[in-house]
C-alpha positions in Angstrom: -85.6 14.0 29.3 -82.5 15.2 27.4 -80.8 13.1 24.8 -77.8 11.1 25.8 -74.5 12.1 24.3 -72.5 9.3 22.6 -70.1 7.7 25.1 -67.1 8.2 22.8 -67.6 12.0 22.6 -65.1 12.8 25.4 -62.5 10.6 23.7 -63.0 12.5 20.4 -62.8 15.8 22.2 -59.5 14.7 23.8 -58.1 14.1 20.3 -59.4 17.4 19.1 -57.7 19.3 22.0 -54.5 17.4 21.4 -54.5 18.3 17.7 -55.2 22.0 18.7 -52.1 21.8 21.0 -49.9 20.4 18.3 -51.2 23.1 15.9 -50.3 25.7 18.4 -46.8 24.3 18.9 -46.3 24.0 15.1 -47.5 27.5 14.3 -45.6 29.3 17.1 -42.4 27.4 17.4 -39.9 27.6 14.5 -37.8 24.8 15.9 -40.8 22.4 15.9 -41.3 23.1 12.2 -37.6 22.5 11.6 -37.8 19.2 13.6 -40.9 18.1 11.6 -39.1 18.9 8.3 -35.9 17.0 9.5 -38.0 14.0 10.6 -39.7 13.9 7.1 -36.3 14.0 5.4 -34.9 11.3 7.7 -37.9 9.2 6.9 -37.2 9.6 3.2 -33.5 8.6 3.8 -34.7 5.4 5.6 -36.8 4.5 2.6 -34.1 5.5 0.0 -31.4 3.5 1.8 -33.6 0.5 2.6 -32.8 0.8 6.4 -33.9 -2.3 8.3 -37.0 -2.4 10.5 -35.2 -2.3 13.8 -33.2 0.7 12.7 -36.3 2.4 11.5 -38.0 1.8 14.8 -34.9 3.3 16.6 -35.1 6.4 14.4 -38.8 6.8 14.9 -38.5 6.6 18.7 -35.6 9.1 18.6 -37.7 11.5 16.4 -40.7 11.1 18.8 -38.4 11.9 21.7 -37.3 15.1 20.1 -40.9 16.2 19.2 -42.1 15.4 22.7 -39.2 17.4 24.2 -40.1 20.3 22.0 -43.7 20.2 23.1 -42.7 20.1 26.8 -40.3 23.0 26.1 -43.1 25.0 24.6 -45.4 24.1 27.5 -42.8 25.1 30.0 -42.0 28.4 28.3 -45.7 29.3 27.9 -46.5 28.5 31.6 -43.5 30.5 32.8 -44.5 33.5 30.6 -48.0 33.4 32.0 -46.8 33.2 35.6 -44.0 35.8 35.3 -44.4 38.0 32.1 -41.4 40.2 33.0 -37.8 39.2 32.9 -36.6 37.4 36.0 -33.3 35.4 36.4 -35.3 32.3 37.7 -37.5 32.4 34.5 -34.3 32.3 32.4 -33.1 29.3 34.3 -36.4 27.4 33.8 -36.4 28.2 30.1 -32.8 27.3 29.7 -33.3 23.9 31.4 -36.3 23.2 29.2 -34.3 24.0 26.1 -31.5 21.7 27.4 -34.0 18.9 27.4 -34.6 19.5 23.7 -30.8 19.6 23.1 -30.3 16.3 24.9 -33.1 14.6 22.9 -31.7 16.1 19.6 -28.2 14.9 20.3 -29.5 11.4 21.2 -31.5 11.4 18.0 -28.3 12.2 16.0 -26.5 9.4 17.7 -29.3 7.0 17.0 -29.4 8.2 13.3 -25.6 7.6 13.0 -26.0 4.0 14.4 -29.0 3.3 12.2 -27.6 4.7 8.9 -23.9 3.7 9.3 -24.3 0.2 7.7 -26.4 1.6 4.8 -23.9 4.3 4.1 -21.1 1.7 3.8 -23.1 0.1 1.0 -24.4 3.4 -0.5 -24.2 2.4 -4.3 -26.0 -0.9 -3.7 -28.6 0.7 -1.5 -29.3 3.4 -4.1 -29.6 0.8 -6.8 -32.1 -1.0 -4.6 -34.1 2.3 -4.4 -34.5 2.4 -8.1 -35.4 -1.2 -8.5 -37.4 -1.9 -5.4 -38.6 1.1 -3.4 -39.0 4.0 -5.9 -42.8 4.1 -5.8 -42.8 4.1 -1.9 -40.1 6.7 -1.9 -42.0 9.0 -4.3 -45.2 8.5 -2.4 -43.5 9.4 0.9 -42.0 12.5 -0.7 -45.4 13.7 -1.7 -47.2 12.8 1.5 -44.5 13.8 4.1 -41.5 15.7 2.8 -43.2 18.2 0.5 -45.9 19.2 3.0 -43.4 19.6 5.9 -41.1 21.8 3.8 -44.0 23.8 2.4 -45.4 24.2 6.0 -42.0 25.3 7.3 -41.8 28.2 4.8 -45.6 28.9 4.7 -45.7 29.7 8.4 -42.5 31.8 8.2 -43.9 34.0 5.4 -47.6 33.9 6.2 -47.2 34.8 9.8 -44.1 37.0 10.3 -42.7 37.0 13.9 -45.0 38.9 16.2 -48.2 38.1 14.1 -48.4 34.3 14.7 -51.5 32.9 16.4 -51.1 32.0 20.0 -51.4 33.4 23.5 -51.4 37.1 24.0 -49.6 39.0 26.7 -52.5 38.4 29.1 -52.5 34.7 28.4 -55.7 34.8 26.3 -55.8 32.9 23.0 -55.4 34.9 19.8 -52.8 37.4 20.9 -49.6 38.2 18.9 
């Protein structure tokens, strides 16, 4: 009789595969790295300016929308490249439409950011004084945990893996190609 696998193993493997997918998108898509870096900077601005909970939730949902759109865009481009590796006008249309989804999500996120930050920007001196007196430790911790790693990751991938040498799918759709 063979030993039983733990019942939670499939759930853990689902998370592992999802993290592998996110890693692929992060390593191969410069715009994803830029979005992650921008999200970290926006998060630090939320802390620095003492933006309210509802506004922070709006910003987080907008950021999530942009990141999801970027993942779907990468998925679409990868699938189309596998199905039709040569240039074809229909492939261009599919890729352009997927990119339009990212553009719409990004413009929506900018609008949400403007609405969320507008009241804080009107009271900028008071908000910055509150940063020093009330939120400095949280702000510095966030910088160390989120902003610095995302900025370093952005530049590390650019210089560590020049275009054409990044890990990902090869021309034949097999993992590990350039």
